C-alpha positions as CSV (number, residue, x, y, z in Angstrom):
1,X,26.1,75.4,15.7
2,X,28.9,77.4,14.5
3,X,31.6,74.9,15.7
4,X,30.6,72.1,13.3
5,X,30.4,74.3,10.3
6,X,33.9,75.8,11.1
7,X,35.3,72.3,11.3
8,X,33.8,71.3,8.0
9,X,35.3,74.4,6.4
10,X,38.7,73.5,7.8
11,X,38.6,69.9,6.5
12,X,37.4,71.1,3.1
13,X,40.3,73.6,3.0
14,X,42.8,70.9,3.9
15,X,41.5,68.5,1.3
16,X,41.8,71.2,-1.4
17,X,45.4,71.9,-0.4
18,X,46.4,68.2,-0.3
19,X,47.2,68.1,3.4
20,X,47.2,64.5,4.6
21,X,44.1,63.5,6.5
22,X,43.5,61.7,9.7
23,X,44.4,58.2,8.4
24,X,47.9,59.1,7.6
25,X,48.5,60.3,11.1
26,X,47.5,56.9,12.5
27,X,50.1,55.0,10.4
28,X,47.9,53.4,7.8
29,X,49.7,52.8,4.5
30,X,48.4,54.2,1.3
31,X,47.5,51.8,-1.5
32,X,50.5,53.0,-3.5
33,X,52.9,51.8,-0.9
34,X,51.6,48.2,-1.1
35,X,53.4,45.8,-3.4
36,X,51.6,44.9,-6.6
37,X,50.7,41.3,-6.9
38,X,50.6,39.9,-10.4
39,X,48.0,37.3,-11.3
40,X,49.3,33.7,-11.7
41,X,49.7,32.4,-15.1
42,X,48.0,29.2,-16.1
43,X,50.3,26.3,-15.2
44,X,48.6,23.9,-17.6
45,X,46.7,24.6,-20.7
46,X,42.9,24.6,-20.7
47,X,41.3,21.7,-22.6
48,X,38.0,22.7,-24.2
49,X,37.1,19.2,-25.3
50,X,35.3,17.0,-22.8
51,X,35.9,13.2,-22.9
52,X,32.9,11.1,-24.1
53,X,30.6,9.9,-21.4
54,X,31.4,6.5,-20.0
55,X,29.2,3.8,-21.3
56,X,26.9,2.2,-18.7
57,X,26.0,-0.7,-20.9
58,X,26.6,-4.1,-19.3
59,X,25.7,-7.6,-20.4
60,X,26.5,-10.4,-18.0
61,X,28.9,-13.0,-19.3
62,X,27.9,-16.7,-19.6
63,X,30.7,-17.8,-17.3
64,X,29.6,-15.3,-14.5
65,X,28.6,-17.9,-11.9
66,X,31.7,-20.1,-12.3
67,X,33.9,-17.0,-12.3
68,X,32.4,-15.6,-9.1
69,X,32.6,-19.0,-7.4
70,X,36.3,-19.3,-8.2
71,X,36.9,-15.8,-6.9
72,X,35.1,-16.5,-3.7
73,X,37.1,-19.7,-3.1
74,X,40.3,-17.9,-3.9
75,X,39.6,-15.1,-1.4
76,X,38.0,-17.0,1.5
77,X,40.0,-20.2,1.0
78,X,38.9,-23.3,2.9
79,X,36.3,-21.4,5.0
80,X,33.8,-21.3,2.1
81,X,30.6,-23.2,2.8
82,X,29.3,-25.8,0.4
83,X,26.6,-23.3,-0.5
84,X,29.1,-20.6,-1.5
85,X,26.3,-18.0,-2.4
86,X,25.5,-17.7,1.3
87,X,29.0,-16.6,2.2
88,X,28.7,-13.5,4.3
89,X,30.4,-10.2,3.3
90,X,30.5,-9.0,6.9
91,X,34.3,-8.6,6.7
92,X,34.9,-5.4,4.9
93,X,38.4,-6.3,3.7
94,X,37.2,-9.5,2.0
95,X,34.2,-7.7,0.6
96,X,36.5,-5.0,-0.9
97,X,38.8,-7.7,-2.4
98,X,35.9,-9.5,-4.0
99,X,34.2,-6.4,-5.4
100,X,37.4,-4.9,-6.7
101,X,38.4,-8.1,-8.5
102,X,35.0,-8.5,-10.0
103,X,34.9,-4.8,-11.1
104,X,38.4,-5.3,-12.8
105,X,37.4,-8.6,-14.4
106,X,34.0,-7.5,-15.8
107,X,34.6,-3.7,-16.2
108,X,31.4,-3.0,-14.2
109,X,31.5,-1.6,-10.7
110,X,29.0,-1.6,-7.9
111,X,27.7,2.0,-7.4
112,X,28.3,3.6,-4.0
113,X,24.6,3.7,-3.2
114,X,24.3,-0.1,-3.5
115,X,27.4,-1.2,-1.6
116,X,25.5,-1.4,1.7
117,X,23.0,-3.8,0.1
118,X,25.8,-6.4,-0.6
119,X,25.4,-8.6,2.5
120,X,26.3,-12.0,0.8
121,X,27.9,-13.4,-2.3
122,X,24.4,-14.1,-3.6
123,X,23.7,-10.3,-3.6
124,X,26.8,-9.8,-5.7
125,X,25.7,-12.5,-8.1
126,X,22.3,-10.9,-8.4
127,X,23.9,-7.5,-9.2
128,X,26.3,-8.8,-11.8
129,X,23.5,-11.0,-13.4
130,X,21.4,-7.9,-14.1
131,X,22.0,-6.4,-17.6
132,X,22.2,-2.6,-17.9
133,X,21.0,-0.7,-21.0
134,X,22.8,2.4,-22.2
135,X,19.8,4.1,-23.8
136,X,17.2,6.5,-22.4
137,X,13.5,5.7,-22.0
138,X,12.7,8.0,-25.0
139,X,15.1,6.2,-27.3
140,X,13.7,2.9,-26.1
141,X,10.1,4.1,-26.9
142,X,11.3,5.3,-30.3
143,X,12.6,1.8,-31.2
144,X,9.4,0.0,-30.2
145,X,6.5,-0.4,-32.5
146,X,3.9,2.1,-31.3
147,X,0.1,2.0,-31.7
148,X,-1.3,4.0,-34.6
149,X,-2.9,6.7,-32.3
150,X,0.5,7.5,-30.6
151,X,2.9,9.9,-32.3
152,X,6.3,11.0,-31.0
153,X,7.7,14.3,-32.3
154,X,11.6,14.4,-32.0
155,X,12.0,18.1,-31.9
């Protein structure tokens, strides 16, 4: 039992004198020898203002069916059936061309979660024929004429 207490006293004595410890003998560098890395400065300024949210409102134009038919005949050429709404969208390249042109023309894109549902041109026509409102359900309720026993507190 005397041996561990003697070693402890020796190490305490070395530490009080500033004698280097075991780590310096094994070649480890001190933190003072390592180069100081300066933090990177901001390359571009931080903008605190967020852009306004994009409006989701969409009203289908009156010329939608004629416009879509002309786009289909332009892309598919002479291979379009007499019933152009049954034209298949199995070819991904042609499907992309049609949807990209329609999105650019009407400023309304097909969401990613609905792309797999577009199997024919008729599906595209159904999507672009559906109007989209830009108001929440609460705002919609507030604009309706409510029964006398129903009150909405806007707090």
